[in-house]
PDB file of N, CA, C and O in Angstrom:
ATOM      1  N   MET A   1      59.802  82.068  64.084  1.00  0.00           N
ATOM      2  CA  MET A   1      58.845  82.203  65.145  1.00  0.00           C
ATOM      3  C   MET A   1      57.635  82.943  64.591  1.00  0.00           C
ATOM      4  O   MET A   1      57.692  84.156  64.389  1.00  0.00           O
ATOM      5  N   PRO A   2      56.548  82.231  64.344  1.00  0.00           N
ATOM      6  CA  PRO A   2      55.354  82.855  63.792  1.00  0.00           C
ATOM      7  C   PRO A   2      54.755  83.848  64.788  1.00  0.00           C
ATOM      8  O   PRO A   2      54.739  83.612  65.997  1.00  0.00           O
ATOM      9  N   ARG A   3      54.269  84.949  64.252  1.00  0.00           N
ATOM     10  CA  ARG A   3      53.636  85.954  65.095  1.00  0.00           C
ATOM     11  C   ARG A   3      52.277  86.282  64.502  1.00  0.00           C
ATOM     12  O   ARG A   3      52.052  86.174  63.297  1.00  0.00           O
ATOM     13  N   THR A   4      51.402  86.677  65.369  1.00  0.00           N
ATOM     14  CA  THR A   4      50.075  87.043  64.886  1.00  0.00           C
ATOM     15  C   THR A   4      50.118  88.449  64.303  1.00  0.00           C
ATOM     16  O   THR A   4      51.035  89.225  64.569  1.00  0.00           O
ATOM     17  N   LEU A   5      49.122  88.751  63.516  1.00  0.00           N
ATOM     18  CA  LEU A   5      49.015  90.089  62.946  1.00  0.00           C
ATOM     19  C   LEU A   5      48.919  91.124  64.061  1.00  0.00           C
ATOM     20  O   LEU A   5      49.500  92.205  63.956  1.00  0.00           O
ATOM     21  N   GLN A   6      48.198  90.803  65.114  1.00  0.00           N
ATOM     22  CA  GLN A   6      48.046  91.752  66.220  1.00  0.00           C
ATOM     23  C   GLN A   6      49.386  92.007  66.910  1.00  0.00           C
ATOM     24  O   GLN A   6      49.669  93.142  67.293  1.00  0.00           O
ATOM     25  N   GLU A   7      50.215  90.979  67.074  1.00  0.00           N
ATOM     26  CA  GLU A   7      51.539  91.174  67.683  1.00  0.00           C
ATOM     27  C   GLU A   7      52.409  92.084  66.814  1.00  0.00           C
ATOM     28  O   GLU A   7      53.132  92.940  67.324  1.00  0.00           O
ATOM     29  N   ILE A   8      52.329  91.890  65.517  1.00  0.00           N
ATOM     30  CA  ILE A   8      53.105  92.729  64.597  1.00  0.00           C
ATOM     31  C   ILE A   8      52.621  94.175  64.677  1.00  0.00           C
ATOM     32  O   ILE A   8      53.434  95.098  64.727  1.00  0.00           O
ATOM     33  N   LEU A   9      51.306  94.377  64.689  1.00  0.00           N
ATOM     34  CA  LEU A   9      50.761  95.732  64.786  1.00  0.00           C
ATOM     35  C   LEU A   9      51.114  96.381  66.116  1.00  0.00           C
ATOM     36  O   LEU A   9      51.418  97.573  66.159  1.00  0.00           O
ATOM     37  N   ASN A  10      51.078  95.615  67.198  1.00  0.00           N
ATOM     38  CA  ASN A  10      51.447  96.154  68.507  1.00  0.00           C
ATOM     39  C   ASN A  10      52.914  96.586  68.523  1.00  0.00           C
ATOM     40  O   ASN A  10      53.253  97.640  69.060  1.00  0.00           O
ATOM     41  N   GLN A  11      53.771  95.769  67.934  1.00  0.00           N
ATOM     42  CA  GLN A  11      55.182  96.133  67.885  1.00  0.00           C
ATOM     43  C   GLN A  11      55.383  97.379  67.029  1.00  0.00           C
ATOM     44  O   GLN A  11      56.178  98.254  67.373  1.00  0.00           O
ATOM     45  N   GLN A  12      54.668  97.456  65.924  1.00  0.00           N
ATOM     46  CA  GLN A  12      54.761  98.639  65.061  1.00  0.00           C
ATOM     47  C   GLN A  12      54.328  99.880  65.823  1.00  0.00           C
ATOM     48  O   GLN A  12      54.975 100.923  65.728  1.00  0.00           O
ATOM     49  N   ASP A  13      53.246  99.780  66.575  1.00  0.00           N
ATOM     50  CA  ASP A  13      52.777 100.924  67.369  1.00  0.00           C
ATOM     51  C   ASP A  13      53.812 101.327  68.410  1.00  0.00           C
ATOM     52  O   ASP A  13      54.052 102.515  68.622  1.00  0.00           O
ATOM     53  N   GLU A  14      54.424 100.346  69.059  1.00  0.00           N
ATOM     54  CA  GLU A  14      55.445 100.631  70.073  1.00  0.00           C
ATOM     55  C   GLU A  14      56.658 101.310  69.448  1.00  0.00           C
ATOM     56  O   GLU A  14      57.186 102.273  70.004  1.00  0.00           O
ATOM     57  N   LEU A  15      57.100 100.814  68.298  1.00  0.00           N
ATOM     58  CA  LEU A  15      58.247 101.431  67.624  1.00  0.00           C
ATOM     59  C   LEU A  15      57.920 102.851  67.170  1.00  0.00           C
ATOM     60  O   LEU A  15      58.761 103.743  67.278  1.00  0.00           O
ATOM     61  N   ALA A  16      56.715 103.067  66.668  1.00  0.00           N
ATOM     62  CA  ALA A  16      56.308 104.410  66.250  1.00  0.00           C
ATOM     63  C   ALA A  16      56.273 105.350  67.449  1.00  0.00           C
ATOM     64  O   ALA A  16      56.725 106.492  67.354  1.00  0.00           O
ATOM     65  N   ARG A  17      55.736 104.877  68.585  1.00  0.00           N
ATOM     66  CA  ARG A  17      55.696 105.695  69.793  1.00  0.00           C
ATOM     67  C   ARG A  17      57.101 106.060  70.245  1.00  0.00           C
ATOM     68  O   ARG A  17      57.365 107.212  70.588  1.00  0.00           O
ATOM     69  N   ARG A  18      58.011 105.076  70.246  1.00  0.00           N
ATOM     70  CA  ARG A  18      59.393 105.341  70.666  1.00  0.00           C
ATOM     71  C   ARG A  18      60.054 106.348  69.733  1.00  0.00           C
ATOM     72  O   ARG A  18      60.793 107.224  70.181  1.00  0.00           O
ATOM     73  N   PHE A  19      59.788 106.222  68.446  1.00  0.00           N
ATOM     74  CA  PHE A  19      60.370 107.152  67.477  1.00  0.00           C
ATOM     75  C   PHE A  19      59.844 108.568  67.714  1.00  0.00           C
ATOM     76  O   PHE A  19      60.615 109.527  67.738  1.00  0.00           O
ATOM     77  N   GLU A  20      58.536 108.690  67.887  1.00  0.00           N
ATOM     78  CA  GLU A  20      57.930 110.006  68.067  1.00  0.00           C
ATOM     79  C   GLU A  20      58.313 110.643  69.392  1.00  0.00           C
ATOM     80  O   GLU A  20      58.394 111.868  69.481  1.00  0.00           O
ATOM     81  N   ASP A  21      58.552 109.840  70.425  1.00  0.00           N
ATOM     82  CA  ASP A  21      58.899 110.367  71.745  1.00  0.00           C
ATOM     83  C   ASP A  21      60.397 110.617  71.913  1.00  0.00           C
ATOM     84  O   ASP A  21      60.818 111.196  72.914  1.00  0.00           O
ATOM     85  N   HIS A  22      61.180 110.199  70.969  1.00  0.00           N
ATOM     86  CA  HIS A  22      62.639 110.316  71.105  1.00  0.00           C
ATOM     87  C   HIS A  22      63.082 111.774  71.059  1.00  0.00           C
ATOM     88  O   HIS A  22      62.670 112.533  70.181  1.00  0.00           O
ATOM     89  N   GLU A  23      63.910 112.146  71.996  1.00  0.00           N
ATOM     90  CA  GLU A  23      64.535 113.466  72.002  1.00  0.00           C
ATOM     91  C   GLU A  23      66.044 113.251  71.925  1.00  0.00           C
ATOM     92  O   GLU A  23      66.620 112.602  72.798  1.00  0.00           O
ATOM     93  N   PRO A  24      66.680 113.780  70.905  1.00  0.00           N
ATOM     94  CA  PRO A  24      68.125 113.595  70.786  1.00  0.00           C
ATOM     95  C   PRO A  24      68.860 114.244  71.956  1.00  0.00           C
ATOM     96  O   PRO A  24      68.458 115.293  72.458  1.00  0.00           O
ATOM     97  N   ASP A  25      69.916 113.611  72.366  1.00  0.00           N
ATOM     98  CA  ASP A  25      70.769 114.148  73.423  1.00  0.00           C
ATOM     99  C   ASP A  25      71.683 115.198  72.798  1.00  0.00           C
ATOM    100  O   ASP A  25      72.426 114.890  71.865  1.00  0.00           O
ATOM    101  N   PRO A  26      71.640 116.433  73.300  1.00  0.00           N
ATOM    102  CA  PRO A  26      72.509 117.471  72.726  1.00  0.00           C
ATOM    103  C   PRO A  26      73.991 117.087  72.734  1.00  0.00           C
ATOM    104  O   PRO A  26      74.760 117.569  71.903  1.00  0.00           O
ATOM    105  N   ALA A  27      74.389 116.233  73.658  1.00  0.00           N
ATOM    106  CA  ALA A  27      75.794 115.800  73.713  1.00  0.00           C
ATOM    107  C   ALA A  27      76.163 114.931  72.516  1.00  0.00           C
ATOM    108  O   ALA A  27      77.342 114.784  72.191  1.00  0.00           O
ATOM    109  N   ASP A  28      75.153 114.353  71.860  1.00  0.00           N
ATOM    110  CA  ASP A  28      75.411 113.502  70.694  1.00  0.00           C
ATOM    111  C   ASP A  28      75.546 114.304  69.399  1.00  0.00           C
ATOM    112  O   ASP A  28      75.928 113.758  68.364  1.00  0.00           O
ATOM    113  N   ARG A  29      75.238 115.583  69.458  1.00  0.00           N
ATOM    114  CA  ARG A  29      75.326 116.406  68.251  1.00  0.00           C
ATOM    115  C   ARG A  29      76.780 116.703  67.938  1.00  0.00           C
ATOM    116  O   ARG A  29      77.590 116.947  68.833  1.00  0.00           O
ATOM    117  N   ARG A  30      77.092 116.678  66.662  1.00  0.00           N
ATOM    118  CA  ARG A  30      78.458 116.942  66.224  1.00  0.00           C
ATOM    119  C   ARG A  30      78.443 118.050  65.193  1.00  0.00           C
ATOM    120  O   ARG A  30      77.463 118.261  64.479  1.00  0.00           O
ATOM    121  N   ASP A  31      79.550 118.743  65.141  1.00  0.00           N
ATOM    122  CA  ASP A  31      79.733 119.800  64.152  1.00  0.00           C
ATOM    123  C   ASP A  31      79.936 119.151  62.785  1.00  0.00           C
ATOM    124  O   ASP A  31      80.862 118.356  62.627  1.00  0.00           O
ATOM    125  N   PRO A  32      79.100 119.464  61.793  1.00  0.00           N
ATOM    126  CA  PRO A  32      79.262 118.854  60.470  1.00  0.00           C
ATOM    127  C   PRO A  32      80.390 119.474  59.646  1.00  0.00           C
ATOM    128  O   PRO A  32      80.703 118.975  58.565  1.00  0.00           O
ATOM    129  N   ALA A  33      81.001 120.547  60.133  1.00  0.00           N
ATOM    130  CA  ALA A  33      82.036 121.246  59.361  1.00  0.00           C
ATOM    131  C   ALA A  33      83.211 120.349  58.966  1.00  0.00           C
ATOM    132  O   ALA A  33      83.678 120.453  57.832  1.00  0.00           O
ATOM    133  N   PRO A  34      83.713 119.469  59.849  1.00  0.00           N
ATOM    134  CA  PRO A  34      84.832 118.623  59.415  1.00  0.00           C
ATOM    135  C   PRO A  34      84.480 117.712  58.240  1.00  0.00           C
ATOM    136  O   PRO A  34      85.306 117.510  57.349  1.00  0.00           O
ATOM    137  N   LEU A  35      83.276 117.164  58.227  1.00  0.00           N
ATOM    138  CA  LEU A  35      82.876 116.312  57.105  1.00  0.00           C
ATOM    139  C   LEU A  35      82.687 117.136  55.839  1.00  0.00           C
ATOM    140  O   LEU A  35      83.022 116.682  54.744  1.00  0.00           O
ATOM    141  N   ALA A  36      82.155 118.341  55.983  1.00  0.00           N
ATOM    142  CA  ALA A  36      82.010 119.221  54.821  1.00  0.00           C
ATOM    143  C   ALA A  36      83.381 119.582  54.268  1.00  0.00           C
ATOM    144  O   ALA A  36      83.571 119.640  53.053  1.00  0.00           O
ATOM    145  N   ALA A  37      84.336 119.826  55.163  1.00  0.00           N
ATOM    146  CA  ALA A  37      85.697 120.138  54.720  1.00  0.00           C
ATOM    147  C   ALA A  37      86.314 118.949  53.992  1.00  0.00           C
ATOM    148  O   ALA A  37      87.032 119.126  53.008  1.00  0.00           O
ATOM    149  N   MET A  38      86.036 117.736  54.473  1.00  0.00           N
ATOM    150  CA  MET A  38      86.547 116.540  53.799  1.00  0.00           C
ATOM    151  C   MET A  38      85.948 116.408  52.403  1.00  0.00           C
ATOM    152  O   MET A  38      86.663 116.097  51.451  1.00  0.00           O
ATOM    153  N   ARG A  39      84.633 116.642  52.272  1.00  0.00           N
ATOM    154  CA  ARG A  39      84.000 116.568  50.947  1.00  0.00           C
ATOM    155  C   ARG A  39      84.615 117.584  49.992  1.00  0.00           C
ATOM    156  O   ARG A  39      84.874 117.281  48.827  1.00  0.00           O
ATOM    157  N   LYS A  40      84.845 118.792  50.497  1.00  0.00           N
ATOM    158  CA  LYS A  40      85.442 119.837  49.674  1.00  0.00           C
ATOM    159  C   LYS A  40      86.859 119.450  49.260  1.00  0.00           C
ATOM    160  O   LYS A  40      87.247 119.635  48.106  1.00  0.00           O
ATOM    161  N   ALA A  41      87.631 118.912  50.206  1.00  0.00           N
ATOM    162  CA  ALA A  41      88.999 118.488  49.896  1.00  0.00           C
ATOM    163  C   ALA A  41      89.007 117.351  48.883  1.00  0.00           C
ATOM    164  O   ALA A  41      89.859 117.323  47.995  1.00  0.00           O
ATOM    165  N   MET A  42      88.071 116.414  49.003  1.00  0.00           N
ATOM    166  CA  MET A  42      88.000 115.309  48.048  1.00  0.00           C
ATOM    167  C   MET A  42      87.643 115.821  46.654  1.00  0.00           C
ATOM    168  O   MET A  42      88.165 115.319  45.659  1.00  0.00           O
ATOM    169  N   ALA A  43      86.769 116.806  46.575  1.00  0.00           N
ATOM    170  CA  ALA A  43      86.425 117.381  45.272  1.00  0.00           C
ATOM    171  C   ALA A  43      87.640 118.074  44.662  1.00  0.00           C
ATOM    172  O   ALA A  43      87.898 117.958  43.464  1.00  0.00           O
ATOM    173  N   LYS A  44      88.387 118.799  45.507  1.00  0.00           N
ATOM    174  CA  LYS A  44      89.607 119.454  45.019  1.00  0.00           C
ATOM    175  C   LYS A  44      90.634 118.419  44.568  1.00  0.00           C
ATOM    176  O   LYS A  44      91.311 118.597  43.556  1.00  0.00           O
ATOM    177  N   ARG A  45      90.737 117.338  45.337  1.00  0.00           N
ATOM    178  CA  ARG A  45      91.686 116.278  44.982  1.00  0.00           C
ATOM    179  C   ARG A  45      91.322 115.654  43.636  1.00  0.00           C
ATOM    180  O   ARG A  45      92.192 115.419  42.797  1.00  0.00           O
ATOM    181  N   ALA A  46      90.037 115.388  43.437  1.00  0.00           N
ATOM    182  CA  ALA A  46      89.593 114.798  42.170  1.00  0.00           C
ATOM    183  C   ALA A  46      89.897 115.740  41.014  1.00  0.00           C
ATOM    184  O   ALA A  46      90.337 115.302  39.951  1.00  0.00           O
ATOM    185  N   GLN A  47      89.662 117.039  41.222  1.00  0.00           N
ATOM    186  CA  GLN A  47      89.962 118.003  40.169  1.00  0.00           C
ATOM    187  C   GLN A  47      91.461 118.066  39.915  1.00  0.00           C
ATOM    188  O   GLN A  47      91.893 118.166  38.767  1.00  0.00           O
ATOM    189  N   ALA A  48      92.253 118.006  40.977  1.00  0.00           N
ATOM    190  CA  ALA A  48      93.712 118.019  40.816  1.00  0.00           C
ATOM    191  C   ALA A  48      94.184 116.798  40.036  1.00  0.00           C
ATOM    192  O   ALA A  48      95.096 116.905  39.217  1.00  0.00           O
ATOM    193  N   GLU A  49      93.575 115.639  40.279  1.00  0.00           N
ATOM    194  CA  GLU A  49      93.934 114.432  39.528  1.00  0.00           C
ATOM    195  C   GLU A  49      93.592 114.595  38.047  1.00  0.00           C
ATOM    196  O   GLU A  49      94.362 114.186  37.178  1.00  0.00           O
ATOM    197  N   ARG A  50      92.430 115.194  37.765  1.00  0.00           N
ATOM    198  CA  ARG A  50      92.065 115.444  36.360  1.00  0.00           C
ATOM    199  C   ARG A  50      93.041 116.422  35.714  1.00  0.00           C
ATOM    200  O   ARG A  50      93.459 116.232  34.571  1.00  0.00           O
ATOM    201  N   ASP A  51      93.403 117.479  36.462  1.00  0.00           N
ATOM    202  CA  ASP A  51      94.359 118.461  35.940  1.00  0.00           C
ATOM    203  C   ASP A  51      95.716 117.818  35.687  1.00  0.00           C
ATOM    204  O   ASP A  51      96.361 118.101  34.678  1.00  0.00           O
ATOM    205  N   LEU A  52      96.151 116.951  36.604  1.00  0.00           N
ATOM    206  CA  LEU A  52      97.434 116.272  36.437  1.00  0.00           C
ATOM    207  C   LEU A  52      97.405 115.364  35.214  1.00  0.00           C
ATOM    208  O   LEU A  52      98.369 115.329  34.449  1.00  0.00           O
ATOM    209  N   LEU A  53      96.327 114.640  35.022  1.00  0.00           N
ATOM    210  CA  LEU A  53      96.220 113.777  33.850  1.00  0.00           C
ATOM    211  C   LEU A  53      96.270 114.601  32.566  1.00  0.00           C
ATOM    212  O   LEU A  53      96.915 114.206  31.595  1.00  0.00           O
ATOM    213  N   ASP A  54      95.591 115.741  32.566  1.00  0.00           N
ATOM    214  CA  ASP A  54      95.656 116.623  31.393  1.00  0.00           C
ATOM    215  C   ASP A  54      97.088 117.097  31.152  1.00  0.00           C
ATOM    216  O   ASP A  54      97.541 117.158  30.009  1.00  0.00           O
ATOM    217  N   ALA A  55      97.799 117.431  32.232  1.00  0.00           N
ATOM    218  CA  ALA A  55      99.176 117.906  32.100  1.00  0.00           C
ATOM    219  C   ALA A  55     100.098 116.791  31.620  1.00  0.00           C
ATOM    220  O   ALA A  55     100.985 117.028  30.801  1.00  0.00           O
ATOM    221  N   VAL A  56      99.894 115.579  32.123  1.00  0.00           N
ATOM    222  CA  VAL A  56     100.701 114.439  31.669  1.00  0.00           C
ATOM    223  C   VAL A  56     100.443 114.189  30.183  1.00  0.00           C
ATOM    224  O   VAL A  56     101.377 113.954  29.416  1.00  0.00           O
ATOM    225  N   THR A  57      99.187 114.240  29.788  1.00  0.00           N
ATOM    226  CA  THR A  57      98.847 114.054  28.375  1.00  0.00           C
ATOM    227  C   THR A  57      99.523 115.117  27.520  1.00  0.00           C
ATOM    228  O   THR A  57     100.073 114.809  26.463  1.00  0.00           O
ATOM    229  N   ALA A  58      99.484 116.367  27.974  1.00  0.00           N
ATOM    230  CA  ALA A  58     100.129 117.452  27.227  1.00  0.00           C
ATOM    231  C   ALA A  58     101.640 117.240  27.157  1.00  0.00           C
ATOM    232  O   ALA A  58     102.255 117.495  26.122  1.00  0.00           O
ATOM    233  N   ALA A  59     102.236 116.777  28.248  1.00  0.00           N
ATOM    234  CA  ALA A  59     103.679 116.522  28.255  1.00  0.00           C
ATOM    235  C   ALA A  59     104.038 115.405  27.277  1.00  0.00           C
ATOM    236  O   ALA A  59     105.029 115.502  26.553  1.00  0.00           O
ATOM    237  N   ARG A  60     103.240 114.357  27.260  1.00  0.00           N
ATOM    238  CA  ARG A  60     103.501 113.262  26.317  1.00  0.00           C
ATOM    239  C   ARG A  60     103.316 113.742  24.878  1.00  0.00           C
ATOM    240  O   ARG A  60     104.114 113.411  24.002  1.00  0.00           O
ATOM    241  N   ASP A  61     102.262 114.524  24.639  1.00  0.00           N
ATOM    242  CA  ASP A  61     102.030 115.064  23.299  1.00  0.00           C
ATOM    243  C   ASP A  61     103.180 115.967  22.862  1.00  0.00           C
ATOM    244  O   ASP A  61     103.479 116.069  21.672  1.00  0.00           O
ATOM    245  N   ALA A  62     103.824 116.624  23.831  1.00  0.00           N
ATOM    246  CA  ALA A  62     104.956 117.508  23.530  1.00  0.00           C
ATOM    247  C   ALA A  62     106.264 116.735  23.403  1.00  0.00           C
ATOM    248  O   ALA A  62     107.310 117.323  23.129  1.00  0.00           O
ATOM    249  N   GLY A  63     106.208 115.422  23.600  1.00  0.00           N
ATOM    250  CA  GLY A  63     107.389 114.591  23.402  1.00  0.00           C
ATOM    251  C   GLY A  63     108.219 114.307  24.637  1.00  0.00           C
ATOM    252  O   GLY A  63     109.317 113.763  24.524  1.00  0.00           O
ATOM    253  N   TYR A  64     107.721 114.662  25.823  1.00  0.00           N
ATOM    254  CA  TYR A  64     108.479 114.378  27.041  1.00  0.00           C
ATOM    255  C   TYR A  64     108.439 112.888  27.359  1.00  0.00           C
ATOM    256  O   TYR A  64     107.443 112.208  27.113  1.00  0.00           O
ATOM    257  N   SER A  65     109.538 112.401  27.907  1.00  0.00           N
ATOM    258  CA  SER A  65     109.654 110.978  28.241  1.00  0.00           C
ATOM    259  C   SER A  65     108.911 110.681  29.535  1.00  0.00           C
ATOM    260  O   SER A  65     108.591 111.570  30.325  1.00  0.00           O
ATOM    261  N   TRP A  66     108.650 109.388  29.716  1.00  0.00           N
ATOM    262  CA  TRP A  66     108.043 108.966  30.973  1.00  0.00           C
ATOM    263  C   TRP A  66     108.989 109.222  32.134  1.00  0.00           C
ATOM    264  O   TRP A  66     108.536 109.489  33.247  1.00  0.00           O
ATOM    265  N   ALA A  67     110.285 109.149  31.901  1.00  0.00           N
ATOM    266  CA  ALA A  67     111.255 109.434  32.961  1.00  0.00           C
ATOM    267  C   ALA A  67     111.125 110.884  33.427  1.00  0.00           C
ATOM    268  O   ALA A  67     111.155 111.154  34.628  1.00  0.00           O
ATOM    269  N   ALA A  68     110.981 111.819  32.483  1.00  0.00           N
ATOM    270  CA  ALA A  68     110.826 113.231  32.851  1.00  0.00           C
ATOM    271  C   ALA A  68     109.519 113.451  33.610  1.00  0.00           C
ATOM    272  O   ALA A  68     109.480 114.191  34.593  1.00  0.00           O
ATOM    273  N   ILE A  69     108.458 112.808  33.149  1.00  0.00           N
ATOM    274  CA  ILE A  69     107.158 112.935  33.816  1.00  0.00           C
ATOM    275  C   ILE A  69     107.232 112.320  35.209  1.00  0.00           C
ATOM    276  O   ILE A  69     106.742 112.900  36.178  1.00  0.00           O
ATOM    277  N   GLY A  70     107.849 111.140  35.304  1.00  0.00           N
ATOM    278  CA  GLY A  70     107.995 110.486  36.604  1.00  0.00           C
ATOM    279  C   GLY A  70     108.762 111.340  37.592  1.00  0.00           C
ATOM    280  O   GLY A  70     108.426 111.378  38.775  1.00  0.00           O
ATOM    281  N   ALA A  71     109.799 112.030  37.112  1.00  0.00           N
ATOM    282  CA  ALA A  71     110.586 112.892  38.002  1.00  0.00           C
ATOM    283  C   ALA A  71     109.716 114.000  38.593  1.00  0.00           C
ATOM    284  O   ALA A  71     109.883 114.372  39.755  1.00  0.00           O
ATOM    285  N   ILE A  72     108.799 114.519  37.800  1.00  0.00           N
ATOM    286  CA  ILE A  72     107.922 115.592  38.286  1.00  0.00           C
ATOM    287  C   ILE A  72     106.899 115.067  39.289  1.00  0.00           C
ATOM    288  O   ILE A  72     106.624 115.722  40.294  1.00  0.00           O
ATOM    289  N   VAL A  73     106.333 113.886  39.022  1.00  0.00           N
ATOM    290  CA  VAL A  73     105.290 113.360  39.915  1.00  0.00           C
ATOM    291  C   VAL A  73     105.858 112.543  41.070  1.00  0.00           C
ATOM    292  O   VAL A  73     105.112 112.040  41.911  1.00  0.00           O
ATOM    293  N   GLY A  74     107.182 112.414  41.105  1.00  0.00           N
ATOM    294  CA  GLY A  74     107.812 111.748  42.244  1.00  0.00           C
ATOM    295  C   GLY A  74     107.866 110.241  42.153  1.00  0.00           C
ATOM    296  O   GLY A  74     107.894 109.556  43.176  1.00  0.00           O
ATOM    297  N   THR A  75     107.881 109.713  40.932  1.00  0.00           N
ATOM    298  CA  THR A  75     107.978 108.267  40.746  1.00  0.00           C
ATOM    299  C   THR A  75     109.009 107.990  39.664  1.00  0.00           C
ATOM    300  O   THR A  75     109.594 108.905  39.085  1.00  0.00           O
ATOM    301  N   SER A  76     109.212 106.732  39.410  1.00  0.00           N
ATOM    302  CA  SER A  76     110.047 106.369  38.265  1.00  0.00           C
ATOM    303  C   SER A  76     109.251 106.604  36.987  1.00  0.00           C
ATOM    304  O   SER A  76     108.029 106.752  37.019  1.00  0.00           O
ATOM    305  N   GLY A  77     109.947 106.637  35.884  1.00  0.00           N
ATOM    306  CA  GLY A  77     109.265 106.767  34.605  1.00  0.00           C
ATOM    307  C   GLY A  77     108.318 105.614  34.351  1.00  0.00           C
ATOM    308  O   GLY A  77     107.216 105.806  33.838  1.00  0.00           O
ATOM    309  N   GLU A  78     108.750 104.410  34.713  1.00  0.00           N
ATOM    310  CA  GLU A  78     107.902 103.230  34.511  1.00  0.00           C
ATOM    311  C   GLU A  78     106.635 103.314  35.356  1.00  0.00           C
ATOM    312  O   GLU A  78     105.547 102.987  34.884  1.00  0.00           O
ATOM    313  N   ALA A  79     106.777 103.751  36.603  1.00  0.00           N
ATOM    314  CA  ALA A  79     105.595 103.891  37.464  1.00  0.00           C
ATOM    315  C   ALA A  79     104.641 104.942  36.904  1.00  0.00           C
ATOM    316  O   ALA A  79     103.424 104.758  36.940  1.00  0.00           O
ATOM    317  N   ALA A  80     105.186 106.042  36.389  1.00  0.00           N
ATOM    318  CA  ALA A  80     104.342 107.077  35.779  1.00  0.00           C
ATOM    319  C   ALA A  80     103.631 106.517  34.551  1.00  0.00           C
ATOM    320  O   ALA A  80     102.446 106.783  34.346  1.00  0.00           O
ATOM    321  N   ARG A  81     104.344 105.746  33.738  1.00  0.00           N
ATOM    322  CA  ARG A  81     103.738 105.156  32.548  1.00  0.00           C
ATOM    323  C   ARG A  81     102.613 104.209  32.934  1.00  0.00           C
ATOM    324  O   ARG A  81     101.551 104.212  32.312  1.00  0.00           O
ATOM    325  N   GLN A  82     102.849 103.397  33.965  1.00  0.00           N
ATOM    326  CA  GLN A  82     101.821 102.453  34.396  1.00  0.00           C
ATOM    327  C   GLN A  82     100.586 103.176  34.931  1.00  0.00           C
ATOM    328  O   GLN A  82      99.456 102.743  34.704  1.00  0.00           O
ATOM    329  N   ARG A  83     100.812 104.271  35.636  1.00  0.00           N
ATOM    330  CA  ARG A  83      99.685 104.987  36.232  1.00  0.00           C
ATOM    331  C   ARG A  83      98.911 105.810  35.203  1.00  0.00           C
ATOM    332  O   ARG A  83      97.680 105.815  35.217  1.00  0.00           O
ATOM    333  N   TYR A  84      99.616 106.499  34.320  1.00  0.00           N
ATOM    334  CA  TYR A  84      98.966 107.445  33.420  1.00  0.00           C
ATOM    335  C   TYR A  84      98.952 107.009  31.961  1.00  0.00           C
ATOM    336  O   TYR A  84      98.248 107.607  31.147  1.00  0.00           O
ATOM    337  N   GLY A  85      99.712 105.986  31.621  1.00  0.00           N
ATOM    338  CA  GLY A  85      99.914 105.627  30.228  1.00  0.00           C
ATOM    339  C   GLY A  85      98.672 105.294  29.444  1.00  0.00           C
ATOM    340  O   GLY A  85      98.567 105.676  28.278  1.00  0.00           O
ATOM    341  N   ARG A  86      97.731 104.600  30.037  1.00  0.00           N
ATOM    342  CA  ARG A  86      96.545 104.234  29.244  1.00  0.00           C
ATOM    343  C   ARG A  86      95.596 105.406  29.059  1.00  0.00           C
ATOM    344  O   ARG A  86      94.684 105.347  28.235  1.00  0.00           O
ATOM    345  N   HIS A  87      95.811 106.481  29.831  1.00  0.00           N
ATOM    346  CA  HIS A  87      94.957 107.662  29.700  1.00  0.00           C
ATOM    347  C   HIS A  87      95.621 108.766  28.887  1.00  0.00           C
ATOM    348  O   HIS A  87      94.946 109.574  28.249  1.00  0.00           O
ATOM    349  N   ALA A  88      96.950 108.791  28.918  1.00  0.00           N
ATOM    350  CA  ALA A  88      97.688 109.840  28.206  1.00  0.00           C
ATOM    351  C   ALA A  88      97.932 109.399  26.768  1.00  0.00           C
ATOM    352  O   ALA A  88      98.109 108.212  26.495  1.00  0.00           O
ATOM    353  N   HIS A  89      97.939 110.351  25.864  1.00  0.00           N
ATOM    354  CA  HIS A  89      98.246 110.048  24.462  1.00  0.00           C
ATOM    355  C   HIS A  89      99.690 109.590  24.361  1.00  0.00           C
ATOM    356  O   HIS A  89     100.554 110.072  25.094  1.00  0.00           O
ATOM    357  N   MET A  90      99.945 108.682  23.473  1.00  0.00           N
ATOM    358  CA  MET A  90     101.308 108.161  23.332  1.00  0.00           C
ATOM    359  C   MET A  90     101.976 108.762  22.142  1.00  0.00           C
ATOM    360  O   MET A  90     103.132 108.446  21.857  1.00  0.00           O
TER     361      MET A  90
END
């Protein structure tokens, strides 16, 4: 649907007016603390995963079997090998 330049400018002016006149409803405001807590927890989780990988690598370097590692992480040895094997030293 072709529009004239003036129609486009008029719509732009109307949208700008609506934006400038908008007042947020206080009922729509939310506490950002839960999302901040989630970000913090995700950062801790990522660090814990890095720490676990370092520990698995150290265990493999020390000669521990995948079965022993799997028992600690709550999986079978094969599942532990599949998850960590390409990152841990063999």
